[in-house]
N, C-alpha and C positions, 0 to 999 in steps of 0.2 A: 504494500500500500504506500503510495507516494504522499508525502506531506510537504507543505510549503512553509518555510521558516519566516516568521515575522519577528520584529524586534520585541524585547520584553514589554509586557503590558499587563493590564488588569483583567485578563480574560479567564477568570476563575468563576465557573458558573455551574449550577444556579446558586444564588445566595438569597437570603430572605430580604425583601425590601422592608426592613424593620422600622416600625413607627416608634420612635423614641420620644418619651415624654420627660420633660425636665420642669423644674419649678422651685420657687421659693415663696415666701409669704407675700411678695409683691406681684409676681408675674409667673406665668407658666407658658410652655410652648411645646409644640410637636415638631419633630424633624425626622425626615426619612433618611435612613442610612443603609447602604449596602455593605459597608465595611464593618462587619461584625462576625463573631463566631465564638466558639468555646475554646478556651486555651488551657483548661485544666479541669479534671474531674473531681479531685479531692485535694484541696477544697474546690468547690465549683466556682470557676472564674470565667469571665467573658471580657469582651472589649468592644468599644465602638471607636471609630476614627472619625474625627470632625475637623473641618477647616477652621482655623482661628477667626476667619471673617464672618462665620455664621453667627446669627443672633443667639442661638442656644449655647454657643461655646462659653461665653462669659457666665451664663447661668450655671453650666456644668462646673466650671472652675470654682465658682463661689460655693455651691452647695455640695459638690462631690457625690451627687446621687442622680440616678436616672432609672427609667423603666423601659425595657425592650418589650414592646407590644407586638407579638407576632400577628400579622394581619391575615384575615380571611380574604378570599377573592371577592367577597361581597362589598368590601370597602376599598377596593383598589383605586378607584378614582380619588378618594381622599388621600390615600398613600402617595399617589403621584403629586397631588396638589401640595401636600406638606413638604415634598422634596424640591419644589420649584418656586414656592412663594415664601416670603420672609415673615416671621412673627413680629418683626419690628413694626410692621404696617397693619397687622390685623390679628384677630383672635382666631387661630386655626381650629380650635375646638368648635367654636360657634359657626364659623364659615363652612366647615365640613359636617356639621350636625353630629359631632361625636360627643360622647358623654364622659365627663370627668368622673373618675371613680377613685375613692380614697384607697390608697395603697396600704398594705398591712405593716410594712417595716420602714419605708422611706417616706419623706415628706411630700415628694412630687406626686401628682396624680397618675393613675393608670387610665387606659382607655377601655371602657366597659364593652365596646363592640369587639374587642380583640379576644379570641378564644383562649390565648395563653399570654401571660405577662410575667416577665422576669424582673424582679426588683433588685437593683444593684447599687453598691457603694464603691466609689472609686478608691483604689489603693495606690495607683501610680498614673502619672501623665508622662508620656514619652513623645517628644517632638520627633517627627519622622520626615518632614519635608512639607508637602502640600497639606498634610493632615497631622494632627496630634492624636495619639492613641490613648484613650482613657481605659486602663485596665481596671477591672472591678470584681469584687466578690458578689456572687449571686446570693442574696440573703433571703429571698422568698420567691416561690413560683406559684402563681395563681392561675387556676384552670377553671374555665366555665364548666359548671356541674353537668350541663347537657352532654358533655363529651367524656364523662367518666362512667365506666360500666359498673355493674353490681359488685365486682371484685376490687373496685378502686383503680382500675387501669385506664389510662388515657387512650381514648379511641381517636388518635390523631388523624386517621384517614377520613373522619367525619368533620374535621375542622375546616376543610376547604382552604387550607393555607395557600398563600400566594408565594411565588418565587420570582426572581428577577434574573435575566440572563441576556447579556449582550444588547442592552437597550430596550428590552421587551419584558412584559409581565406575563406570567403563566400561572395557571392553577395546577396544584399537584395532581397527578393522575393516579392510576390504579397501583395498588401494592404489588410488587413483583418478587418479594422475598423478605425474610427477617434476618437480623444479625445472627450469624453462625449457622444458618440453615444449610450451607454447603457441606458442613462436616457433622451435622446432627445425625445421631444414630437413629435408625428406623426402629419403630416399635415392633416387637415380636408378637406374633399372633398366637 
């Protein structure tokens, strides 16, 4: 199979178009970021990378807290809007008709319409170039009860989570396997 070589770039996909909420006693905001992920399991740690010019940057630096709200495909228009408009000029919660929800461990709000929200406390800020990375401990995960089965397991396939890849948004598709299924022992009859 032939491949064409391109210069180094940001083509790692798909990624979540994460709707990040920030806030303090005076103001709050929503910002869409694609530069996020898990960086450690124990303790659970994540990061978001934000340009210093963004309105949310100063709020993040001041409070040291944020919430990663994983979006469903049902609110993708709001996700896109929050990524291209500034909170300096408007209230994105109101403009997008999204509901502020009290977080359980951090002071900034969560987004009620998000099926999964990760509450985070910043531990380090690392300047990287165009963006600064806000590394954080995940101090709480809040899941919409509609997506939890009778055994307490998250039915993530029902959340209709959105993804972002190479400038486009997608809804997650069908399940094609589970972690470890390739080596799982077959049940004896």
